N, CA, C and O of each residue as an XYZ file, in Angstrom:
268
protein
N    -168.576    114.653    -10.654
C    -168.379    114.143     -9.315
C    -169.227    112.891     -9.061
O    -168.790    111.964     -8.379
N    -170.455    112.876     -9.625
C    -171.313    111.707     -9.449
C    -170.664    110.455    -10.022
O    -170.777    109.373     -9.445
N    -169.988    110.598    -11.154
C    -169.350    109.436    -11.779
C    -168.210    108.902    -10.925
O    -167.996    107.692    -10.858
N    -167.483    109.793    -10.275
C    -166.373    109.375     -9.416
C    -166.894    108.596     -8.211
O    -166.282    107.614     -7.790
N    -168.015    109.031     -7.663
C    -168.615    108.342     -6.520
C    -169.350    107.087     -6.971
O    -169.237    106.036     -6.340
N    -170.099    107.195     -8.054
C    -170.968    106.113     -8.492
C    -170.256    104.919     -9.089
O    -170.691    103.783     -8.897
N    -169.164    105.153     -9.814
C    -168.495    104.041    -10.502
C    -168.042    102.942     -9.547
O    -168.403    101.784     -9.758
N    -167.255    103.256     -8.490
C    -166.833    102.155     -7.609
C    -167.995    101.540     -6.830
O    -167.989    100.341     -6.551
N    -168.991    102.354     -6.480
C    -170.146    101.806     -5.765
C    -170.948    100.856     -6.646
O    -171.305     99.759     -6.215
N    -171.231    101.275     -7.879
C    -172.018    100.428     -8.783
C    -171.296     99.123     -9.072
O    -171.902     98.052     -9.023
N    -170.002     99.203     -9.374
C    -169.247     97.980     -9.658
C    -169.085     97.121     -8.415
O    -169.182     95.896     -8.493
N    -168.840     97.746     -7.274
C    -168.690     96.982     -6.035
C    -169.947     96.203     -5.688
O    -169.877     95.028     -5.327
N    -171.096     96.858     -5.796
C    -172.359     96.172     -5.524
C    -172.623     95.084     -6.554
O    -173.131     94.014     -6.219
N    -172.278     95.358     -7.807
C    -172.448     94.358     -8.866
C    -171.603     93.115     -8.569
O    -172.090     91.990     -8.681
N    -170.342     93.321     -8.193
C    -169.455     92.191     -7.885
C    -169.936     91.427     -6.652
O    -169.883     90.198     -6.621
N    -170.407     92.161     -5.631
C    -170.947     91.483     -4.450
C    -172.172     90.646     -4.816
O    -172.325     89.520     -4.343
N    -173.042     91.204     -5.662
C    -174.204     90.449     -6.121
C    -173.796     89.210     -6.888
O    -174.392     88.145     -6.726
N    -172.778     89.347     -7.723
C    -172.282     88.188     -8.466
C    -171.719     87.138     -7.511
O    -171.938     85.942     -7.698
N    -171.002     87.584     -6.496
C    -170.447     86.666     -5.503
C    -171.563     85.933     -4.748
O    -171.455     84.733     -4.493
N    -172.622     86.647     -4.394
C    -173.755     86.037     -3.697
C    -174.478     85.049     -4.608
O    -175.031     84.059     -4.128
N    -174.482     85.305     -5.916
C    -175.207     84.427     -6.840
C    -174.527     83.075     -7.036
O    -175.191     82.106     -7.406
N    -173.235     82.989     -6.801
C    -172.509     81.730     -7.036
C    -173.049     80.572     -6.197
O    -173.328     79.510     -6.754
N    -173.211     80.733     -4.868
C    -173.769     79.609     -4.112
C    -175.196     79.260     -4.535
O    -175.589     78.094     -4.494
N    -175.969     80.266     -4.939
C    -177.341     79.987     -5.379
C    -177.341     79.148     -6.647
O    -178.228     78.316     -6.838
N    -176.372     79.353     -7.502
C    -176.297     78.619     -8.763
C    -175.923     77.157     -8.539
O    -176.470     76.257     -9.177
N    -174.990     76.939     -7.630
C    -174.460     75.591     -7.437
C    -175.164     74.776     -6.348
O    -175.148     73.546     -6.384
N    -175.783     75.463     -5.379
C    -176.392     74.761     -4.244
C    -177.850     75.199     -4.125
O    -178.131     76.356     -3.810
N    -178.757     74.292     -4.374
C    -180.179     74.627     -4.420
C    -180.704     75.183     -3.098
O    -181.559     76.069     -3.111
N    -180.222     74.697     -1.974
C    -180.743     75.144     -0.680
C    -180.292     76.559     -0.311
O    -180.684     77.068      0.739
N    -179.492     77.193     -1.138
C    -179.031     78.557     -0.866
C    -179.955     79.616     -1.464
O    -179.594     80.792     -1.524
N    -181.128     79.213     -1.901
C    -182.068     80.155     -2.515
C    -182.490     81.263     -1.557
O    -182.977     82.300     -2.006
N    -182.320     81.077     -0.278
C    -182.666     82.116      0.688
C    -181.787     83.360      0.515
O    -182.101     84.416      1.065
N    -180.702     83.248     -0.238
C    -179.836     84.399     -0.517
C    -180.404     85.318     -1.593
O    -179.889     86.416     -1.799
N    -181.459     84.884     -2.282
C    -181.977     85.666     -3.403
C    -182.363     87.094     -3.009
O    -182.033     88.011     -3.761
N    -183.039     87.345     -1.881
C    -183.353     88.742     -1.541
C    -182.108     89.626     -1.426
O    -182.133     90.785     -1.839
N    -181.030     89.089     -0.873
C    -179.781     89.854     -0.787
C    -179.214     90.114     -2.173
O    -178.814     91.236     -2.484
N    -179.177     89.082     -3.004
C    -178.707     89.220     -4.386
C    -179.522     90.284     -5.122
O    -178.964     91.159     -5.785
N    -180.846     90.199     -4.998
C    -181.729     91.135     -5.683
C    -181.487     92.570     -5.211
O    -181.454     93.493     -6.026
N    -181.320     92.761     -3.910
C    -181.069     94.098     -3.372
C    -179.742     94.655     -3.880
O    -179.677     95.816     -4.286
N    -178.690     93.851     -3.864
C    -177.379     94.318     -4.331
C    -177.423     94.729     -5.795
O    -176.889     95.774     -6.166
N    -178.056     93.915     -6.623
C    -178.132     94.230     -8.044
C    -179.021     95.451     -8.299
O    -178.725     96.263     -9.176
N    -180.100     95.580     -7.539
C    -180.976     96.749     -7.693
C    -180.250     98.025     -7.294
O    -180.331     99.033     -7.996
N    -179.538     97.987     -6.168
C    -178.781     99.160     -5.740
C    -177.721     99.523     -6.771
O    -177.514    100.702     -7.059
N    -177.056     98.531     -7.323
C    -176.052     98.779     -8.354
C    -176.677     99.489     -9.552
O    -176.116    100.451    -10.076
N    -177.827     99.012     -9.972
C    -178.517     99.611    -11.113
C    -178.969    101.039    -10.808
O    -178.820    101.928    -11.646
N    -179.515    101.261     -9.621
C    -179.978    102.605     -9.248
C    -178.813    103.590     -9.158
O    -178.941    104.738     -9.583
N    -177.698    103.159     -8.617
C    -176.524    104.036     -8.530
C    -176.003    104.351     -9.923
O    -175.591    105.480    -10.188
N    -176.015    103.372    -10.810
C    -175.572    103.621    -12.181
C    -176.450    104.677    -12.842
O    -175.940    105.583    -13.502
N    -177.765    104.568    -12.671
C    -178.675    105.559    -13.250
C    -178.445    106.928    -12.629
O    -178.430    107.930    -13.344
N    -178.266    106.992    -11.312
C    -178.048    108.251    -10.614
C    -176.781    108.939    -11.113
O    -176.766    110.154    -11.313
N    -175.720    108.160    -11.314
C    -174.436    108.720    -11.730
C    -174.305    108.846    -13.244
O    -173.303    109.360    -13.741
N    -175.319    108.377    -13.981
C    -175.309    108.419    -15.447
C    -174.090    107.682    -16.012
O    -173.361    108.206    -16.855
N    -173.893    106.461    -15.529
C    -172.778    105.621    -15.967
C    -173.216    104.688    -17.080
O    -174.407    104.417    -17.237
N    -172.264    104.199    -17.849
C    -172.534    103.243    -18.923
C    -172.316    101.806    -18.473
O    -172.748    100.884    -19.164
N    -171.675    101.592    -17.363
C    -171.378    100.236    -16.915
C    -171.655    100.141    -15.422
O    -171.645    101.181    -14.765
N    -171.892     99.015    -14.858
C    -171.819     97.671    -15.383
C    -173.074     97.227    -16.122
O    -173.081     96.140    -16.700
N    -174.124     98.022    -16.126
C    -175.390     97.592    -16.709
C    -175.604     98.114    -18.115
O    -176.660     97.869    -18.697
N    -174.640     98.828    -18.684
C    -174.798     99.372    -20.022
C    -174.685     98.320    -21.106
O    -174.294     97.181    -20.850
N    -175.032     98.713    -22.311
C    -174.897     97.823    -23.464
C    -173.418     97.588    -23.750
O    -172.608     98.498    -23.572
N    -173.053     96.394    -24.185
C    -171.647     96.157    -24.537
C    -171.232     97.030    -25.716
O    -172.013     97.252    -26.641
N    -170.006     97.518    -25.673
C    -169.534     98.397    -26.738
C    -169.209     97.626    -28.003
O    -169.078     98.226    -29.070
N    -169.076     96.323    -27.910
C    -168.736     95.493    -29.061
C    -169.947     94.667    -29.507
O    -169.789     93.506    -29.884
N    -171.132     95.236    -29.469
C    -172.351     94.482    -29.774
C    -172.382     93.998    -31.222
O    -173.081     93.031    -31.522
N    -171.645     94.643    -32.128
C    -171.608     94.193    -33.521
C    -170.950     92.818    -33.637
O    -171.288     92.035    -34.524
N    -170.012     92.531    -32.737
C    -169.327     91.239    -32.763
C    -170.232     90.097    -32.316
O    -169.965     88.936    -32.626
N    -171.297     90.418    -31.591
C    -172.164     89.383    -31.042
C    -173.196     88.881    -32.044
O    -173.786     87.821    -31.836
N    -173.423     89.603    -33.103
C    -174.452     89.214    -34.074
C    -173.958     88.194    -35.062
O    -174.709     87.769    -35.940
């Protein structure tokens, strides 16, 4: 049950954090968004650990291809 609840929450927070990071990357004066970005990514990570999920923060399954 934890995985069913945690998966969409972890990915949703991860995607929101990624969306918040885009203006910070392209526009220097948007650095004030960093606390929000940090909170979203931290919550995503904590939910993943709570639900014992492998993604979005898990190791890639194709890590042999990266070497």
